[in-house]
Structure formats: C-alpha cells, structure tokens
N, C-alpha and C positions, 0 to 999 in steps of 0.2 A: 730738545730732550739732553743732549749730552751734554750742553754746558750747565743743566738743573742738577743732573747727577754728581759732575764734578763740584758744582757749588756745594752739595749735600755734604759729600765724601769731605772736604775741606772742613768744612765747619765742625758736622762730627770728630774726625780728626784733633781739630786744633783743640777742642774745647774737652774732648776727653782726655788730654794732657792735661789740662788745666781743671779737673775737676774738684767742687769744692762741697762740702756737704753743710748744711745751714740746719737753723734748730726748726722745731716745727713750730708753725704760726697758727694763731686764734683764725685767721681766713686770706683766702689767694683771692690774686684776679690776673685773667688770663684771656688772650688778645693773639689773633693770628691773621697772617694774611696766604694769600697761595693762590696755586693752578685748579682749574675745575674742569672737566669733560661731563657737560650735560646732555640728558638725553629728554627728550620731550613727546606727547601725543603725537600722532603721525603727523597732523598738517602743519602744525609748528614748526617740526622738525623738517619737513621737507624745506618749507621755507629758509632756516637756518642753511641746511645746507647745500640749495641752491645758491644762496646768496653769495656760500666759500666758492661754490666751484667756477663763478661766474666771475670771482677777483675781487668781491668785498673783502676787507680786512675784519678778522674776528677776533675780540681777547673773551676767554673766558677768566674767571677768577672768582677766588672764593674768598670769605671773610668769616673770625670769628670776634666777636666784641661784644663788649660791656660783661664781661662772664665773671663772676666774682662765686666763689666755693667757700665752704666750711669742712672741718675735718669731720668723719664719724667714723665710731668705733675705731678699726685699726688705723692709725696717724696716716697711714698708704692710701685710705680711700678719702677724696674727697665728694661734695656734691653740694649742689645750686644751680644757677640758672645763667643762660646766656645766650646772646642771640647768635644765628649762624647762618651765612645767605652765600647765593654767588648771583653773579651778574655777566651775564653774556650779551656783550655789543658787538653788532656789527655796524661798518661805517663805511663811507664812499662818497668823494665828493662835499664834504661837508654835512654829509645827512648821514642821521644815524638812528638808530633803532636798539632801544636794551629792555632785557628783560633780566627783573631782579627778582628771587626768592629769597624769601625768609621763615627761618624757625625759630619761633621764642619757646625755648625747650628748660625743663629739669633736665640736669644732666650730672650724671654720676664719671670719676673717673677711678681707677682703681690702679695704682704703680707697684711694679712688684723691687721696687729697690729698696732704701732705707726711711724714704719718704716722699712725701707728693714732690714730683720732677725727678724722682731720679729712676732711670732705668725704665722699662720695655713698661707700657702701659695699653690698657684697655678704657674704652668709652662708649657711654652709650646717651642717649637722648632722646626726651620724647617731650610731643608740644606742638602749639598750635603754628600753620603756617598762612601766609599770604604772598602776594606776587604783585610786581607792581611793572606795569608796561609802558614806556617813554621813547616818544617819535619825538627827533629834533632836524627839522626842516628850513629853510631860508625863511620861510613863511612863519616859521614860529614851534614853539612846545608844545606838545600834548602829553598826557597821561592818564593811565586808569588803574585803578586798583581792584585786585580782586576780593573776591567773600573768604571768610576764615575757612580754614582747613586745619588737617592735622598729618602729623608726619613724626619721621625716627632720624635720628643720624647711629650710626656706629663706626667706632673709628679703633686704630689701634697705631702705637708709634712710639718712642723714644724719647725721653729726658734725660738734658744735660745737664747739673748744678753749675754755676759758672762762677758763681757769687755765694755766701752765704743765705741770698736774701733773693738770688733771680737764677731762673733757669730758662734752656733753649729750650723749644717741645717742635721736635718733628712730628708731623702726624699724618695721617693715612685714615681716610672714611669715606664712608657711603651715608647718603642720605636719599629719603623717599620722603617725596611731600605731596600729598591728594589737596588740589585745589582746585573746587568747583567741578569735581568729579572729575577729575584728570589727574595723572600720575607723573610727576617731574621726575627724574632721578638725577643725581650725579656723582661721579669718584672725584673726591680732593684731594689734593697733597698741599700740607702748609708746613710753614715757619712760625713760630711764636713765641711768645714767655709769658712764663709762670711765677708772678712775685707775690 
C-alpha cells in the first residue's frame, strides 16, 4: 500500500507542475484500472477469506472501460455510459477461481475546475449488473453467468490535464450491486485517462 501511495503522489507532483488546459471537446472517452476491496454475501465472503488465510494468492482489481461522455449544461459536467467492473481471483498451485462483477451504467461526472478532467470531481453511475464466476483447474475451465441485477457507483477524485487533449484521472469510488437478490460491494482506487 505504501508503494501505491508514493506512486500516486509522484504522479500528482509531476503532472501538477506541467498542467496544460485544453479546449472543450464534443465528446470524451474514459478508461481506468485500479485495485478494489470487495465484499460479498456471507457464504462467498467466507470462502474468499478462508482461501486467503490458508495461503492462496488473491488479486482484487477494478476497471472502467468503454466510457464515452458528452458535455451537458455547464462545460464542466459530462454524461454518458461506461462499463465498470471488479475482478477478484484466488489461485493456488495452477488452479484458480475468479469472480467478475460488472456495472453497465449511465454515468455523470462533474468537475470543479475549468473543464472536464481538471481538478476535483464527483461521479455517479446507475445501471444494470451481472456477475461471472470462472473456475480453472487441470481438468478444464468452467464458468457461469448470473441473471441481470441493478446497481450504482459513487465516486470522487482529481483530474490533471497533461496535454491539450489528455487528462490523468485519479479516482476513489464505492459500488453496490444487487445480483440475484444478493449484495456485492466494493471500494476502488483507480488511475485512468480522459481523452
């Protein structure tokens, strides 16, 4: 965790000394990757906790992909759609189990700087959710997909313009997804780009 904090502060320091504002654009694309801390319904949560306790490797990641936004109202507010997700994988001795949850959502971001991608921002998403569980063993791969559910994401962060058309976006968000009448939540820290 200490390495992540040092990396983030380094990015903020370097990019804040070279900040460049661009012109407002007709549309924007947003992508990010990060780490997540996932919480599941009790039985599933116990399985992940036990696997971690007995020495299985665990990787929890987050992603925002296919984000496309258009300005609304004031130029500092953009709205559009994005697919956000988490991937939680436990692995041991060549076998692994992964659980991916996705939120296909309508999204709004409001920046408090001079343009989208400049300064502090708030984010809100609402949409449809789905989960995919995959098991990989020496005898093969199997996966199952859940029914559709619903969910939301709330986020805050900071945008740093690094050129006239590129911005580094640092974000912290919380998501809650209801899938087959069970609640899946995650807190996520991400580093992304808005172009």
